[in-house]
N, C-alpha and C positions, 0 to 999 in steps of 0.2 A: 706475122708470127710474134708471139709474146715470149721473150726470153728472160729467164732469171739468172743473173750472175751471182755466184756465191763466192766470197773471197775472205781472206784473212787480213785484218788490219795490223800491220807490223809496226809502223812507226807511231801511229796514234795522231789524233788531231788532224791538222791540215797538212802535215808532212807526208811525203810520198816517197816510197822506194820504187824500184823498177816494176815489181809485181803490181803494186797499187796503181802506179801510173798506167800500166798496161790496161787494167780493168777500166779505169775512168775514161781513158782516151778512146778505147774501143766502144764503150757505152755512149760516148759523145758522137762517134761516127756512125753508129748503127741506125739511128732514126732516119737518116737521109736515104736509107735503102728499105724503108717500110717496116723496120723492126721496132717493137716496143720493148724497152729494157728496164727491168727493175734490178737494183743492186742490193744484196743482203750481205752484211758483214757478220761473221761468226767469230767473236773475239775469244771465246773459250767454250767449254762444254755447257756453261750456264749463261753466257752473255751474248745477246743478239742485238744487231743494229741494222738500220736501213740508211742507204746513201740516197737521199732525195735530191739534194743539190750536189752536183759532181765537184763543185769548188769549195764545199764546206765539209766540216766533220760529220760523220754519220751520227744519227741520234738513236738512242736505245729503243728497242721494241720488245714485245713479249714473245715467248715461244709460239703462242697462238698466231700472232701476226706472221711469223716466219712460216708456219704451216700454211697459212692462207696464201702467202706469196708463191710457195711451191704449188699449191693446189690450182691457182688461177693461170699459171704459165703453161706454155706449150712444150718448152724444153728447159731443162736445168743445166746450166753451163758452169761447172765448178772450176775456179782458178786456184790451184794448189792442191796437190794430192794428200800430203801428210798434214792434214788440218782437221779440226773438229767440224768445220764446214763441210768437208767431204763426207765425213761419217754421217752427219745428219742428212745431208742432201741425198746421199746414196740410199739411205733407209727410206726416206719419204718418197723419193722418185720411184722406187720399186713398189711401195705401198700404194701410191697414186697412179702408177703406170705411166710415168713421165720419162721420156728419153733423157739419158744422162750423158753429158759431154764433158771431157776433161781437157784443160790446158794447164800445164805445170810451169812454175816460174823458179823452182829451185829452193824455195823456202819451206817452212813448215814447223810443226811442233810434235811433241809426243802425244799420241792419241790412241784410244782403244783399237781403232781400225787398223793401225799399223801391225798389230799382232797377226792379222790375216795375211800379211805379205802380198804375194802376187795374186792371191785369190780375189782381192779387191777389184782387180782389173776386169774380172768377169762381170762386174756390175755396171761397167761403162759401155755405153752403146757406140760412142765415137770419141776420137781424140783430135784436137787441133794443137799440133806441136809447134813451139817457137823455133825449132831447128831440127834437122835430121839427127843431130847428136842427142837432143832431148828425147827423141823417139827411141833411140837405142838405150838411153839411160833408164827411161821409165818402163819400157816394154820390150826387152831384148828378144823374147821368144815369140812376139807377134800375137799376143792374146787378143788385143783390140783390133779387129779386122778393118773396121771403118775408120780411117784416119787420113790426115794430110798435114803438111807443113804450112803453117799460116804466117810465119815470120813475125815481124812487128813493125811499128811506125816510128818516125822521128820528127814529124812535121807539126809538133804541138807547141813549140816554144814561141814566145811573142817576138815581134820585130824589135830590134834594139840597136842602139848605137854602140860602136866599139868602146873599149876602155880607153883611158887617157894614155896608157902605155901598151905597146905591143910585146909579145913574147914569142920566142921560137917554138916552145912546146907548152902544152897545158895538160894537166891531169884533173879530172872532175869525178868525184865519187867519195864514198865514205873512206875515211882514213883508218882502215883496218887491214891486217896483214895480207889476206888473200887478194885484195885489190892491187897489191904490188907497187904502191907509191915509192917504196924504198928502191926498187929497181930503176925507176925514172930518175931518182936523185943520183944514185951511184953511177948510172950510165951517162949522165949529162956531160957532153963535151965542154972543154974549156972555152969560155967566151960565149956560150949559149945561155939563154934565159929560160927559166921554167917557172910556171905558176901552178900551184896545187890548190884546188878549191874543194872543200868538203868538210864535214863535221868530224872532229877527232872522236871516234867511238871507242878507242882503246888508248888510254892515257900513256901507258908504258910504251906502246908502239909509236905514238905521236912524239914522245920525248926522243926516241931513237931516230925518228925522221929529222927532227930539229938538229940533232947531233950530226947526222950525215950531211945536212945542208950547210954546215959551217964552211966558210971560205968558198961557197958556190953562189951563183946568182939565182937564188930560189926564193920565191915569194909564196907565203901561205895566206889563204883567204878562207875564213870559216863559214862565210855565207854562201850557200849554194842554191839560193832561191832561183826561180825560173828566169827572172830578168837578168840576174847576174850571170847565170849559165849562158843565156842567149848572147850577152855582151862578150863573154869569154870566147865563144866560138867565132866571133868577129875579130878577135884580138890575138889569136894564136895561129902560128903557122901550121902546127900539127897537133892533133889530139893524141895523147898516149894512153893506152889501155893495157898496162903491163901485168895483168892478173897472173898469179902464181899457183902452182900445185902444192908447193911445200914452203914452209917458213919455220926455221928453228925447231926442227923435229916434228912439226905439225903438218899433217897432210890434208889437202882440200880436194875431195873427190869430185865436187861439182862447182868449180870456181866460176864458170860463166855458161849459162844455158843459151844466152843470146848476146847481151851487151847493149842495153838501151842507150847508154851515153854515146856509143859509137853510131847508132842510128841517128841521134840528134845531130852529131857532127856532120854526118853524110848529108842530111837534109839541109844543113846550113852551108854546104859546099866546102867543109873543112876536111882535108885528108887525115887519115887515121893510121897510126902504127900500133899494132896490138899483138898480144900473145897468141900463138897458135895453139889455143886450148879450147876445148868444148865447142859450144855453138858460136863463140866469138870468132875463132879461127875460120869456121865455116862461113860466117857472115862476111868477114873481111875479104876472103878469097872471092866470094860471089861479087863483091863490090869492086874488085881489082885493087885492093889496098895491100899494104905491106904487113906480113906476119913474121914474128920473131919467136924463137924458142923460149918458152916461159922460164923465167928465173936465170937465164944466161946473160950476165951483165956484159960480158965481152961482146956477144952478138948484138945486144941492145945498144951498146956504145957505138958499134960499127954502123948500125942502122941510123942512129941519130946523127952521126957524123956525116952520113951521106944525104940526109934529109935536105931538100931544097935543090938538089942537083936536077939537071934537065930531064933525066930519065925516070925521075920519081913520079908515081901516079898522081893524077889530079882528080878532082871531083867536079863534074860539070852539072850533074843533077842526081837526084835519088829517086828510086822506085819504091822506097820503103815508106809507105804512107799508111795512115790509119784507115783511109778509105779502101785501100787494097786489102788490108787485113779483114775489114768488115765484109767485103765481097767474098773472100774465101770462107769466112765463117758462115755466110748465108748458104754457100754451096754445100758446106758440111751439114748444116741444119736441114736443108732440103733433102739430102740423101737419107735422112731419117724419117 
């Protein structure tokens, strides 16, 4: 089968967010199962690109080239619903009578197609959801009859040596309010060490984190490249994923559809403490890890204080691999 992935480039260049990582790692795993995969990036209503090398930035292509990519594939698999890529792919898939598959990762942009609301779902032949929560979020009334939960993988990080120092807890992710780094700092027990690795994407929020970290053993690392992340997982006792639903009057309706950083930790054998929110809570319960009420500092402090006790869950291995995701996608494709 020849599959075309259509995705939105959020970070740009060689930088990858969770959604972009999902696409590239799934595209990397698929050929081992006999699939041929092209990856098209729709940056805006007028900008198209193609990801020929999965480890390099996408290069610009013409609208005609995008049309040809759709024409020559067997199935169009769109990653992200609220994107110009979905609008174009849905239109061309119907025009060329190609089956359309959707996997959503929670991001998106304002596009003309959003005006159709739930009517867009009638254009989709099948959906591969990253979590059961995502299925309820995208299609609560069950319009897309052909669907399955395909989860995600975490076994893509390189082998690496631990850092020079060890830490009790680690946070890895963008330093933005809905990721909840402030909860990790506020809940940190006395005498415990915390390292936060990620780009400060909100300078006011980052300043507040630095203020909260005063008089606590907290280290900030701005580099979150793959090698650094791999070394961090070998150097921390627990990964913290304290995503929140509210911050200073702001509400986040879709804080975590899955939680790729948690999958990376599980694949590395690092236990996870995370918020019981969205697909993240679902994933952690499936993996036998600890979930905590989102935003509740007292509950988080209690969980961190207990971390390391004999009855705390361990991680011996992980079933969350990109090979497993590829196999599920093949089952979904074959059903069409």
